[in-house]
C-alpha positions in Angstrom: 10.0 -151.7 52.9 9.5 -154.7 50.6 7.8 -157.9 51.7 7.6 -161.3 50.0 4.5 -163.5 50.4 3.3 -166.7 48.8 1.0 -166.3 45.8 -1.8 -168.0 47.6 -1.6 -165.9 50.8 -4.9 -164.3 52.0 -6.0 -161.6 54.4 -9.3 -163.0 55.7 -11.3 -163.8 52.5 -9.1 -161.5 50.3 -6.3 -162.6 48.1 -3.2 -160.4 47.5 -3.3 -157.9 44.6 -0.6 -155.5 43.6 -1.3 -152.2 41.8 1.3 -151.6 39.1 2.0 -148.1 37.7 3.0 -147.8 35.0 3.1 -151.3 33.5 5.6 -151.8 30.8 3.4 -151.3 27.7 0.7 -148.9 29.0 0.5 -145.5 30.8 -2.6 -146.7 32.8 -3.0 -148.4 36.1 -3.4 -152.2 36.1 -4.0 -154.7 38.8 -1.9 -157.8 38.8 -2.9 -160.9 40.8 -0.9 -163.4 42.7 2.3 -161.3 42.9 4.9 -162.6 45.3 6.4 -159.3 46.3 4.9 -156.0 47.4 6.3 -152.8 48.7 4.9 -150.7 51.6 5.9 -147.1 51.2 6.4 -144.6 53.9 4.8 -141.2 54.4 5.2 -138.9 51.4 4.0 -135.8 49.6 2.7 -136.9 46.2 0.9 -135.2 43.4 0.2 -135.0 39.7 1.1 -132.1 37.4 -0.8 -131.3 34.2 1.7 -129.6 31.8 -0.3 -127.4 29.5 0.4 -127.6 25.7 2.7 -130.6 26.0 2.5 -133.9 24.1 1.4 -136.5 26.7 3.9 -139.1 25.5 6.8 -136.9 26.6 5.6 -136.8 30.2 7.7 -139.8 30.8 10.9 -138.0 31.8 10.0 -134.5 32.9 11.6 -133.0 36.1 9.7 -131.0 38.7 11.1 -128.9 41.5 9.3 -129.4 44.8 9.8 -127.0 47.7 7.9 -127.5 51.0 7.6 -125.2 54.0 6.4 -126.2 57.5 4.0 -124.2 59.7 7.0 -122.1 61.0 7.6 -121.0 57.3 10.9 -122.9 57.2 11.8 -124.7 54.0 12.1 -128.4 54.9 12.3 -129.8 51.3 13.9 -128.4 48.2 14.5 -131.0 45.6 14.1 -131.9 41.9 12.3 -135.2 41.2 11.4 -137.0 38.0 7.7 -137.0 37.3 6.8 -139.9 35.0 3.4 -139.2 33.3 3.2 -136.1 35.5 3.2 -138.0 38.8 5.7 -137.0 41.5 6.6 -138.2 45.0 8.8 -136.8 47.8 9.3 -139.1 50.8 9.1 -137.1 54.1 9.8 -138.1 57.6 8.7 -134.9 59.4 5.8 -134.5 61.8 2.1 -134.5 61.1 1.0 -130.9 60.4 0.1 -128.3 57.8 2.6 -127.5 55.1 2.9 -125.2 52.0 4.0 -126.8 48.7 5.6 -125.1 45.7 5.6 -127.0 42.5 7.6 -125.9 39.4 8.1 -128.1 36.3 10.9 -127.0 33.9 9.6 -124.2 31.4 6.2 -124.1 33.1 5.0 -121.6 35.6 5.0 -122.6 39.3 1.9 -123.4 41.4 1.6 -122.9 45.1 -0.6 -125.0 47.4 -1.2 -123.7 50.9 -2.6 -125.5 53.9 -1.6 -129.0 52.8 -2.5 -131.6 55.6 0.3 -134.1 56.0 0.0 -137.2 58.2 3.3 -138.8 59.3 1.9 -142.3 59.4 0.0 -142.4 56.1 1.4 -142.8 52.6 0.0 -140.2 50.2 -2.0 -138.2 52.7 -0.7 -135.0 51.1 -1.7 -135.7 47.5 -1.9 -132.6 45.3 -3.1 -131.9 41.7 -1.8 -128.8 39.8 -2.0 -127.4 36.3 0.9 -125.3 35.0 1.0 -122.7 32.2 3.7 -123.3 29.5 6.2 -120.8 28.1 8.8 -120.0 30.7 11.8 -120.9 28.5 14.5 -119.5 30.8 13.0 -120.7 34.1 12.6 -117.4 35.8 8.9 -118.0 36.5 7.6 -115.2 34.2 6.7 -115.4 30.6 8.1 -112.3 29.0 10.2 -110.9 26.2 13.2 -113.1 27.0 11.1 -116.2 26.5 9.6 -114.8 23.3 13.1 -114.0 22.0 14.2 -117.6 22.6 11.3 -119.0 20.5 11.9 -116.4 17.7 15.6 -117.2 17.5 15.0 -121.0 17.4 12.0 -120.7 15.0 11.8 -123.4 12.3 14.6 -125.3 14.1 14.2 -129.1 14.1 15.5 -131.4 16.9 19.2 -132.3 16.3 20.1 -129.2 14.2 20.4 -125.5 14.7 18.7 -123.2 15.5 16.6 -125.7 17.5 16.8 -125.5 21.3 14.9 -127.7 23.8 13.6 -124.8 26.0 12.0 -123.2 22.9 10.2 -126.4 21.8 7.4 -125.7 24.2 5.1 -128.6 23.1 7.9 -131.1 22.8 7.2 -132.2 19.2 10.8 -131.8 18.0 10.3 -128.6 16.0 10.0 -124.9 17.0 7.1 -123.6 15.0 3.9 -121.6 15.1 2.5 -123.8 17.9 5.3 -122.8 20.3 5.0 -119.2 19.2 1.2 -119.3 20.0 2.0 -120.7 23.5 4.2 -117.7 24.2 1.7 -115.2 22.9 -1.2 -116.7 24.8 0.5 -116.8 28.1 2.6 -113.6 27.7 3.2 -111.6 30.9 1.8 -114.4 33.1 3.7 -115.0 36.4 4.0 -118.2 38.4 2.8 -118.4 41.9 5.5 -117.7 44.5 4.1 -116.7 47.9 7.5 -116.3 49.6 9.2 -119.2 48.1 
């Protein structure tokens, strides 16, 4: 819900502030004073993902799959959301309770967070922070010979020309090279967390 207030409005002795993220020219939080419009958000699951071996600049438009199970082990959310700078948000109108959250960015291994306390009247009550291992080129949640082969086939490829492929460019720098190969070797045979999802 969005509200419009006068720039000089106060709450007791406090003037209005609005927290902007991200501002147009910076990836950092900034406070802007005397803003005439602010938004009150409803209850949500929110979090931040750290994508290992990835150029921070390219965090801007990465997608993350979010699955959520309730206490009865029923999937109540299964969606893909954009996660600018690693930050994701899933609005949820379900009841207060304990939930399980599965988080899987594209070509990173999944993470599972159990016993997440969600409050139906509070925005951001179920905030989660996760770190994900890189190298799952084909998205099957294991880093194995199939992923290794994708990097080898695309090796020395440059963005916009063969043999480059986006899934094999594991660090997002526009070239498939020894850095991407090293990611595969380092994380080889690692498996993402599933726990029944």
